[in-house]
A tleap script that builds the chain and sets N, CA, C and O, in Angstrom:
source leaprc.protein.ff14SB
mol = sequence {
  NMET LYS ARG LEU SER VAL TYR PRO ALA ILE
  SER ASP PRO GLU ARG LEU THR ALA TYR ASN
  GLU LEU ALA GLY PRO ALA VAL ARG ALA GLY
  GLY GLY ARG LEU LEU SER ARG GLY GLY ARG
  VAL VAL ALA HIE GLU ALA GLY ILE THR GLN
  ARG VAL VAL LEU ILE GLU PHE ASP SER PHE
  GLU GLN ALA VAL ALA ALA TYR GLU SER GLU
  ALA TYR GLN LYS ALA LEU VAL ALA LEU PRO
  ASP GLY PHE GLU ARG ASP PHE ARG ILE ILE
  GLU ALA ILE CASP
}
set mol.1.N position { -37.128 -8.090 -19.584 }
set mol.1.CA position { -37.106 -6.660 -19.555 }
set mol.1.C position { -35.660 -6.191 -19.517 }
set mol.1.O position { -34.787 -6.863 -18.969 }
set mol.2.N position { -35.434 -5.080 -20.082 }
set mol.2.CA position { -34.070 -4.585 -20.201 }
set mol.2.C position { -33.921 -3.213 -19.566 }
set mol.2.O position { -34.856 -2.414 -19.515 }
set mol.3.N position { -32.736 -2.977 -19.096 }
set mol.3.CA position { -32.370 -1.654 -18.589 }
set mol.3.C position { -31.155 -1.225 -19.388 }
set mol.3.O position { -30.177 -1.964 -19.494 }
set mol.4.N position { -31.220 -0.047 -19.938 }
set mol.4.CA position { -30.164 0.437 -20.807 }
set mol.4.C position { -29.649 1.774 -20.304 }
set mol.4.O position { -30.427 2.681 -20.007 }
set mol.5.N position { -28.334 1.886 -20.214 }
set mol.5.CA position { -27.684 3.152 -19.872 }
set mol.5.C position { -26.681 3.477 -20.964 }
set mol.5.O position { -25.877 2.631 -21.354 }
set mol.6.N position { -26.734 4.693 -21.450 }
set mol.6.CA position { -25.767 5.177 -22.417 }
set mol.6.C position { -25.134 6.413 -21.812 }
set mol.6.O position { -25.830 7.288 -21.296 }
set mol.7.N position { -23.831 6.485 -21.876 }
set mol.7.CA position { -23.085 7.592 -21.288 }
set mol.7.C position { -22.520 8.463 -22.404 }
set mol.7.O position { -21.412 8.199 -22.872 }
set mol.8.N position { -23.253 9.508 -22.855 }
set mol.8.CA position { -22.741 10.365 -23.925 }
set mol.8.C position { -21.514 11.175 -23.519 }
set mol.8.O position { -20.714 11.555 -24.374 }
set mol.9.N position { -21.359 11.440 -22.235 }
set mol.9.CA position { -20.214 12.235 -21.784 }
set mol.9.C position { -19.649 11.641 -20.502 }
set mol.9.O position { -20.340 11.532 -19.489 }
set mol.10.N position { -18.388 11.264 -20.569 }
set mol.10.CA position { -17.673 10.775 -19.387 }
set mol.10.C position { -16.388 11.574 -19.306 }
set mol.10.O position { -15.463 11.372 -20.093 }
set mol.11.N position { -16.343 12.482 -18.346 }
set mol.11.CA position { -15.166 13.346 -18.239 }
set mol.11.C position { -13.971 12.622 -17.630 }
set mol.11.O position { -12.828 12.936 -17.962 }
set mol.12.N position { -14.216 11.663 -16.746 }
set mol.12.CA position { -13.132 10.958 -16.069 }
set mol.12.C position { -13.574 9.519 -15.806 }
set mol.12.O position { -14.122 9.242 -14.740 }
set mol.13.N position { -13.352 8.591 -16.749 }
set mol.13.CA position { -13.839 7.218 -16.619 }
set mol.13.C position { -13.381 6.504 -15.344 }
set mol.13.O position { -14.097 5.646 -14.826 }
set mol.14.N position { -12.208 6.848 -14.842 }
set mol.14.CA position { -11.702 6.170 -13.649 }
set mol.14.C position { -12.520 6.497 -12.407 }
set mol.14.O position { -12.484 5.754 -11.426 }
set mol.15.N position { -13.257 7.603 -12.443 }
set mol.15.CA position { -14.093 7.961 -11.296 }
set mol.15.C position { -15.366 7.117 -11.231 }
set mol.15.O position { -16.132 7.238 -10.276 }
set mol.16.N position { -15.601 6.274 -12.221 }
set mol.16.CA position { -16.753 5.373 -12.189 }
set mol.16.C position { -16.545 4.209 -11.228 }
set mol.16.O position { -17.491 3.483 -10.926 }
set mol.17.N position { -15.337 4.025 -10.751 }
set mol.17.CA position { -15.011 2.870 -9.913 }
set mol.17.C position { -15.919 2.759 -8.695 }
set mol.17.O position { -16.464 1.684 -8.443 }
set mol.18.N position { -16.096 3.822 -7.940 }
set mol.18.CA position { -16.923 3.775 -6.730 }
set mol.18.C position { -18.365 3.425 -7.083 }
set mol.18.O position { -19.001 2.628 -6.393 }
set mol.19.N position { -18.877 4.019 -8.153 }
set mol.19.CA position { -20.242 3.701 -8.603 }
set mol.19.C position { -20.346 2.225 -8.987 }
set mol.19.O position { -21.275 1.541 -8.559 }
set mol.20.N position { -19.402 1.731 -9.788 }
set mol.20.CA position { -19.437 0.335 -10.235 }
set mol.20.C position { -19.384 -0.649 -9.072 }
set mol.20.O position { -20.058 -1.679 -9.098 }
set mol.21.N position { -18.582 -0.336 -8.049 }
set mol.21.CA position { -18.451 -1.228 -6.898 }
set mol.21.C position { -19.755 -1.347 -6.121 }
set mol.21.O position { -20.008 -2.374 -5.492 }
set mol.22.N position { -20.589 -0.301 -6.158 }
set mol.22.CA position { -21.880 -0.334 -5.477 }
set mol.22.C position { -23.004 -0.791 -6.408 }
set mol.22.O position { -23.897 -1.527 -5.989 }
set mol.23.N position { -22.964 -0.361 -7.656 }
set mol.23.CA position { -24.056 -0.647 -8.590 }
set mol.23.C position { -24.123 -2.123 -8.963 }
set mol.23.O position { -25.212 -2.694 -9.018 }
set mol.24.N position { -22.992 -2.742 -9.217 }
set mol.24.CA position { -22.983 -4.155 -9.614 }
set mol.24.C position { -23.705 -5.050 -8.621 }
set mol.24.O position { -24.631 -5.763 -9.007 }
set mol.25.N position { -23.305 -5.033 -7.342 }
set mol.25.CA position { -23.997 -5.859 -6.352 }
set mol.25.C position { -25.468 -5.477 -6.190 }
set mol.25.O position { -26.307 -6.350 -5.967 }
set mol.26.N position { -25.795 -4.187 -6.299 }
set mol.26.CA position { -27.190 -3.750 -6.164 }
set mol.26.C position { -28.037 -4.304 -7.301 }
set mol.26.O position { -29.163 -4.749 -7.080 }
set mol.27.N position { -27.503 -4.278 -8.505 }
set mol.27.CA position { -28.228 -4.803 -9.663 }
set mol.27.C position { -28.405 -6.314 -9.535 }
set mol.27.O position { -29.498 -6.830 -9.770 }
set mol.28.N position { -27.349 -7.024 -9.167 }
set mol.28.CA position { -27.455 -8.483 -9.004 }
set mol.28.C position { -28.435 -8.845 -7.894 }
set mol.28.O position { -29.202 -9.797 -8.033 }
set mol.29.N position { -28.419 -8.094 -6.794 }
set mol.29.CA position { -29.348 -8.351 -5.690 }
set mol.29.C position { -30.795 -8.140 -6.131 }
set mol.29.O position { -31.711 -8.766 -5.598 }
set mol.30.N position { -30.994 -7.251 -7.109 }
set mol.30.CA position { -32.329 -6.991 -7.631 }
set mol.30.C position { -32.728 -7.945 -8.741 }
set mol.30.O position { -33.799 -7.796 -9.328 }
set mol.31.N position { -31.885 -8.919 -9.036 }
set mol.31.CA position { -32.202 -9.919 -10.051 }
set mol.31.C position { -31.689 -9.589 -11.438 }
set mol.31.O position { -32.051 -10.267 -12.399 }
set mol.32.N position { -30.852 -8.564 -11.571 }
set mol.32.CA position { -30.350 -8.165 -12.879 }
set mol.32.C position { -29.176 -8.997 -13.338 }
set mol.32.O position { -28.357 -9.445 -12.536 }
set mol.33.N position { -29.107 -9.198 -14.648 }
set mol.33.CA position { -28.003 -9.916 -15.283 }
set mol.33.C position { -27.345 -8.981 -16.296 }
set mol.33.O position { -27.989 -8.516 -17.237 }
set mol.34.N position { -26.077 -8.716 -16.095 }
set mol.34.CA position { -25.330 -7.822 -16.973 }
set mol.34.C position { -25.101 -8.511 -18.319 }
set mol.34.O position { -24.527 -9.598 -18.378 }
set mol.35.N position { -25.557 -7.867 -19.400 }
set mol.35.CA position { -25.372 -8.411 -20.748 }
set mol.35.C position { -24.248 -7.712 -21.492 }
set mol.35.O position { -23.574 -8.328 -22.318 }
set mol.36.N position { -24.038 -6.438 -21.212 }
set mol.36.CA position { -22.987 -5.683 -21.887 }
set mol.36.C position { -22.610 -4.478 -21.036 }
set mol.36.O position { -23.471 -3.823 -20.448 }
set mol.37.N position { -21.295 -4.192 -20.977 }
set mol.37.CA position { -20.837 -3.002 -20.261 }
set mol.37.C position { -19.565 -2.496 -20.916 }
set mol.37.O position { -18.474 -3.018 -20.690 }
set mol.38.N position { -19.733 -1.478 -21.723 }
set mol.38.CA position { -18.580 -0.807 -22.294 }
set mol.38.C position { -17.797 -1.591 -23.324 }
set mol.38.O position { -16.631 -1.284 -23.571 }
set mol.39.N position { -18.404 -2.594 -23.929 }
set mol.39.CA position { -17.710 -3.368 -24.952 }
set mol.39.C position { -17.642 -2.615 -26.275 }
set mol.39.O position { -17.885 -1.410 -26.334 }
set mol.40.N position { -17.317 -3.327 -27.302 }
set mol.40.CA position { -17.180 -2.723 -28.630 }
set mol.40.C position { -18.537 -2.237 -29.131 }
set mol.40.O position { -19.561 -2.886 -28.914 }
set mol.41.N position { -18.530 -1.095 -29.800 }
set mol.41.CA position { -19.744 -0.482 -30.325 }
set mol.41.C position { -19.474 0.041 -31.730 }
set mol.41.O position { -18.446 0.669 -31.981 }
set mol.42.N position { -20.390 -0.219 -32.628 }
set mol.42.CA position { -20.396 0.432 -33.933 }
set mol.42.C position { -21.685 1.229 -33.973 }
set mol.42.O position { -22.774 0.664 -33.874 }
set mol.43.N position { -21.564 2.538 -34.118 }
set mol.43.CA position { -22.745 3.405 -34.094 }
set mol.43.C position { -23.070 3.883 -35.505 }
set mol.43.O position { -22.173 4.189 -36.290 }
set mol.44.N position { -24.347 3.943 -35.811 }
set mol.44.CA position { -24.826 4.438 -37.101 }
set mol.44.C position { -25.793 5.584 -36.857 }
set mol.44.O position { -26.325 5.738 -35.757 }
set mol.45.N position { -26.013 6.377 -37.880 }
set mol.45.CA position { -26.858 7.564 -37.810 }
set mol.45.C position { -26.469 8.432 -36.608 }
set mol.45.O position { -25.324 8.876 -36.516 }
set mol.46.N position { -27.402 8.677 -35.692 }
set mol.46.CA position { -27.122 9.559 -34.550 }
set mol.46.C position { -26.628 8.778 -33.338 }
set mol.46.O position { -26.604 9.313 -32.230 }
set mol.47.N position { -26.237 7.532 -33.528 }
set mol.47.CA position { -25.772 6.707 -32.418 }
set mol.47.C position { -24.486 7.236 -31.817 }
set mol.47.O position { -23.748 7.989 -32.453 }
set mol.48.N position { -24.233 6.842 -30.610 }
set mol.48.CA position { -23.011 7.252 -29.926 }
set mol.48.C position { -22.186 6.020 -29.583 }
set mol.48.O position { -22.735 4.945 -29.343 }
set mol.49.N position { -20.896 6.175 -29.563 }
set mol.49.CA position { -20.014 5.029 -29.325 }
set mol.49.C position { -19.493 4.963 -27.899 }
set mol.49.O position { -18.728 4.060 -27.561 }
set mol.50.N position { -19.892 5.897 -27.067 }
set mol.50.CA position { -19.424 5.872 -25.687 }
set mol.50.C position { -20.006 4.669 -24.944 }
set mol.50.O position { -20.753 3.870 -25.509 }
set mol.51.N position { -19.654 4.565 -23.698 }
set mol.51.CA position { -20.043 3.454 -22.833 }
set mol.51.C position { -21.542 3.167 -22.908 }
set mol.51.O position { -22.367 4.066 -22.744 }
set mol.52.N position { -21.879 1.908 -23.156 }
set mol.52.CA position { -23.264 1.441 -23.173 }
set mol.52.C position { -23.353 0.269 -22.209 }
set mol.52.O position { -22.512 -0.630 -22.231 }
set mol.53.N position { -24.389 0.282 -21.352 }
set mol.53.CA position { -24.605 -0.790 -20.390 }
set mol.53.C position { -25.991 -1.363 -20.633 }
set mol.53.O position { -26.967 -0.615 -20.706 }
set mol.54.N position { -26.090 -2.683 -20.760 }
set mol.54.CA position { -27.364 -3.362 -20.967 }
set mol.54.C position { -27.520 -4.439 -19.903 }
set mol.54.O position { -26.668 -5.316 -19.760 }
set mol.55.N position { -28.618 -4.361 -19.163 }
set mol.55.CA position { -28.898 -5.304 -18.073 }
set mol.55.C position { -30.268 -5.904 -18.305 }
set mol.55.O position { -31.197 -5.203 -18.705 }
set mol.56.N position { -30.400 -7.203 -18.057 }
set mol.56.CA position { -31.659 -7.901 -18.236 }
set mol.56.C position { -32.262 -8.288 -16.886 }
set mol.56.O position { -31.550 -8.718 -15.978 }
set mol.57.N position { -33.573 -8.131 -16.768 }
set mol.57.CA position { -34.333 -8.554 -15.593 }
set mol.57.C position { -35.464 -9.470 -16.059 }
set mol.57.O position { -35.810 -9.476 -17.240 }
set mol.58.N position { -36.029 -10.225 -15.157 }
set mol.58.CA position { -37.134 -11.116 -15.507 }
set mol.58.C position { -38.428 -10.365 -15.784 }
set mol.58.O position { -39.281 -10.862 -16.520 }
set mol.59.N position { -38.588 -9.182 -15.210 }
set mol.59.CA position { -39.809 -8.410 -15.436 }
set mol.59.C position { -39.506 -6.917 -15.391 }
set mol.59.O position { -38.492 -6.485 -14.842 }
set mol.60.N position { -40.400 -6.150 -15.976 }
set mol.60.CA position { -40.308 -4.693 -15.960 }
set mol.60.C position { -40.337 -4.183 -14.519 }
set mol.60.O position { -39.558 -3.314 -14.130 }
set mol.61.N position { -41.254 -4.748 -13.746 }
set mol.61.CA position { -41.407 -4.338 -12.343 }
set mol.61.C position { -40.143 -4.616 -11.534 }
set mol.61.O position { -39.764 -3.824 -10.670 }
set mol.62.N position { -39.502 -5.730 -11.816 }
set mol.62.CA position { -38.263 -6.074 -11.115 }
set mol.62.C position { -37.166 -5.056 -11.446 }
set mol.62.O position { -36.388 -4.675 -10.572 }
set mol.63.N position { -37.108 -4.621 -12.695 }
set mol.63.CA position { -36.109 -3.626 -13.090 }
set mol.63.C position { -36.357 -2.295 -12.395 }
set mol.63.O position { -35.417 -1.655 -11.924 }
set mol.64.N position { -37.616 -1.876 -12.329 }
set mol.64.CA position { -37.954 -0.614 -11.653 }
set mol.64.C position { -37.619 -0.718 -10.168 }
set mol.64.O position { -37.051 0.208 -9.590 }
set mol.65.N position { -37.966 -1.835 -9.559 }
set mol.65.CA position { -37.687 -2.025 -8.131 }
set mol.65.C position { -36.185 -2.009 -7.856 }
set mol.65.O position { -35.747 -1.461 -6.845 }
set mol.66.N position { -35.398 -2.603 -8.742 }
set mol.66.CA position { -33.944 -2.602 -8.556 }
set mol.66.C position { -33.401 -1.178 -8.624 }
set mol.66.O position { -32.531 -0.808 -7.837 }
set mol.67.N position { -33.908 -0.380 -9.560 }
set mol.67.CA position { -33.472 1.012 -9.667 }
set mol.67.C position { -33.845 1.802 -8.414 }
set mol.67.O position { -33.057 2.611 -7.922 }
set mol.68.N position { -35.036 1.563 -7.911 }
set mol.68.CA position { -35.531 2.305 -6.750 }
set mol.68.C position { -35.012 1.775 -5.421 }
set mol.68.O position { -35.275 2.370 -4.376 }
set mol.69.N position { -34.278 0.664 -5.444 }
set mol.69.CA position { -33.791 0.059 -4.202 }
set mol.69.C position { -32.825 0.984 -3.477 }
set mol.69.O position { -32.168 1.830 -4.084 }
set mol.70.N position { -32.756 0.804 -2.180 }
set mol.70.CA position { -31.838 1.604 -1.358 }
set mol.70.C position { -30.389 1.403 -1.806 }
set mol.70.O position { -29.612 2.356 -1.863 }
set mol.71.N position { -30.036 0.157 -2.122 }
set mol.71.CA position { -28.654 -0.138 -2.525 }
set mol.71.C position { -28.287 0.581 -3.817 }
set mol.71.O position { -27.185 1.117 -3.927 }
set mol.72.N position { -29.192 0.602 -4.800 }
set mol.72.CA position { -28.870 1.276 -6.057 }
set mol.72.C position { -28.878 2.790 -5.890 }
set mol.72.O position { -28.088 3.485 -6.529 }
set mol.73.N position { -29.750 3.304 -5.049 }
set mol.73.CA position { -29.764 4.747 -4.804 }
set mol.73.C position { -28.452 5.199 -4.184 }
set mol.73.O position { -27.982 6.301 -4.465 }
set mol.74.N position { -27.852 4.356 -3.338 }
set mol.74.CA position { -26.529 4.666 -2.775 }
set mol.74.C position { -25.477 4.685 -3.881 }
set mol.74.O position { -24.561 5.508 -3.854 }
set mol.75.N position { -25.603 3.792 -4.844 }
set mol.75.CA position { -24.663 3.777 -5.966 }
set mol.75.C position { -24.784 5.060 -6.776 }
set mol.75.O position { -23.774 5.614 -7.210 }
set mol.76.N position { -25.998 5.536 -6.984 }
set mol.76.CA position { -26.200 6.767 -7.748 }
set mol.76.C position { -25.525 7.964 -7.091 }
set mol.76.O position { -25.019 8.850 -7.780 }
set mol.77.N position { -25.518 7.991 -5.768 }
set mol.77.CA position { -24.856 9.078 -5.047 }
set mol.77.C position { -23.356 9.060 -5.354 }
set mol.77.O position { -22.716 10.111 -5.370 }
set mol.78.N position { -22.802 7.889 -5.596 }
set mol.78.CA position { -21.369 7.766 -5.881 }
set mol.78.C position { -21.024 8.128 -7.319 }
set mol.78.O position { -19.847 8.275 -7.650 }
set mol.79.N position { -22.034 8.276 -8.185 }
set mol.79.CA position { -21.777 8.656 -9.575 }
set mol.79.C position { -21.256 10.086 -9.586 }
set mol.79.O position { -21.950 10.997 -9.134 }
set mol.80.N position { -20.051 10.297 -10.092 }
set mol.80.CA position { -19.439 11.626 -10.001 }
set mol.80.C position { -20.151 12.675 -10.848 }
set mol.80.O position { -20.842 12.357 -11.816 }
set mol.81.N position { -19.965 13.924 -10.459 }
set mol.81.CA position { -20.458 15.036 -11.273 }
set mol.81.C position { -19.736 15.016 -12.615 }
set mol.81.O position { -18.621 14.506 -12.727 }
set mol.82.N position { -20.380 15.571 -13.617 }
set mol.82.CA position { -19.760 15.638 -14.930 }
set mol.82.C position { -20.075 14.456 -15.824 }
set mol.82.O position { -19.600 14.389 -16.957 }
set mol.83.N position { -20.869 13.529 -15.328 }
set mol.83.CA position { -21.263 12.377 -16.125 }
set mol.83.C position { -22.664 12.621 -16.659 }
set mol.83.O position { -23.561 13.042 -15.928 }
set mol.84.N position { -22.832 12.353 -17.923 }
set mol.84.CA position { -24.138 12.495 -18.558 }
set mol.84.C position { -24.596 11.095 -18.945 }
set mol.84.O position { -23.870 10.357 -19.611 }
set mol.85.N position { -25.821 10.730 -18.519 }
set mol.85.CA position { -26.340 9.396 -18.824 }
set mol.85.C position { -27.716 9.492 -19.453 }
set mol.85.O position { -28.510 10.365 -19.103 }
set mol.86.N position { -27.990 8.602 -20.370 }
set mol.86.CA position { -29.334 8.380 -20.882 }
set mol.86.C position { -29.723 7.022 -20.335 }
set mol.86.O position { -29.282 5.992 -20.845 }
set mol.87.N position { -30.547 7.016 -19.298 }
set mol.87.CA position { -30.888 5.794 -18.565 }
set mol.87.C position { -32.338 5.446 -18.847 }
set mol.87.O position { -33.224 6.281 -18.667 }
set mol.88.N position { -32.586 4.232 -19.283 }
set mol.88.CA position { -33.954 3.807 -19.598 }
set mol.88.C position { -34.219 2.404 -19.087 }
set mol.88.O position { -33.335 1.548 -19.087 }
set mol.89.N position { -35.443 2.183 -18.654 }
set mol.89.CA position { -35.937 0.843 -18.371 }
set mol.89.C position { -36.988 0.587 -19.440 }
set mol.89.O position { -37.974 1.317 -19.542 }
set mol.90.N position { -36.770 -0.451 -20.232 }
set mol.90.CA position { -37.657 -0.728 -21.343 }
set mol.90.C position { -38.234 -2.132 -21.244 }
set mol.90.O position { -37.565 -3.066 -20.801 }
set mol.91.N position { -39.478 -2.263 -21.661 }
set mol.91.CA position { -40.136 -3.563 -21.667 }
set mol.91.C position { -39.772 -4.302 -22.949 }
set mol.91.O position { -39.935 -3.774 -24.049 }
set mol.92.N position { -39.287 -5.503 -22.802 }
set mol.92.CA position { -38.871 -6.291 -23.965 }
set mol.92.C position { -40.069 -7.005 -24.586 }
set mol.92.O position { -41.097 -7.206 -23.941 }
set mol.93.N position { -39.914 -7.373 -25.826 }
set mol.93.CA position { -40.936 -8.157 -26.527 }
set mol.93.C position { -40.660 -9.617 -26.269 }
set mol.93.O position { -39.525 -10.073 -26.410 }
set mol.94.N position { -41.675 -10.346 -25.895 }
set mol.94.CA position { -41.499 -11.788 -25.639 }
set mol.94.C position { -41.373 -12.558 -26.932 }
set mol.94.O position { -41.220 -13.780 -26.911 }
savepdb mol mol.pdb
quit
């Protein structure tokens, strides 16, 4: 199962530091494996080239539980105002 975050608008990328310091350990504690974070992107059609984060979990339920965890909710509080995210938890095809 995958969790995908796309950031169409980041007004101040350096303010992501506090969120990243909390989110990374929370995701790993929930069983998530970071596959991509802000690397190179080539966008086609209506795609966006801003920051894209892709995380893999063993199950859909595990991904939802990691998002709903107390540790990740604390990370969300640290996400600064002015950030726009398209956050999805998607079930992968086996």
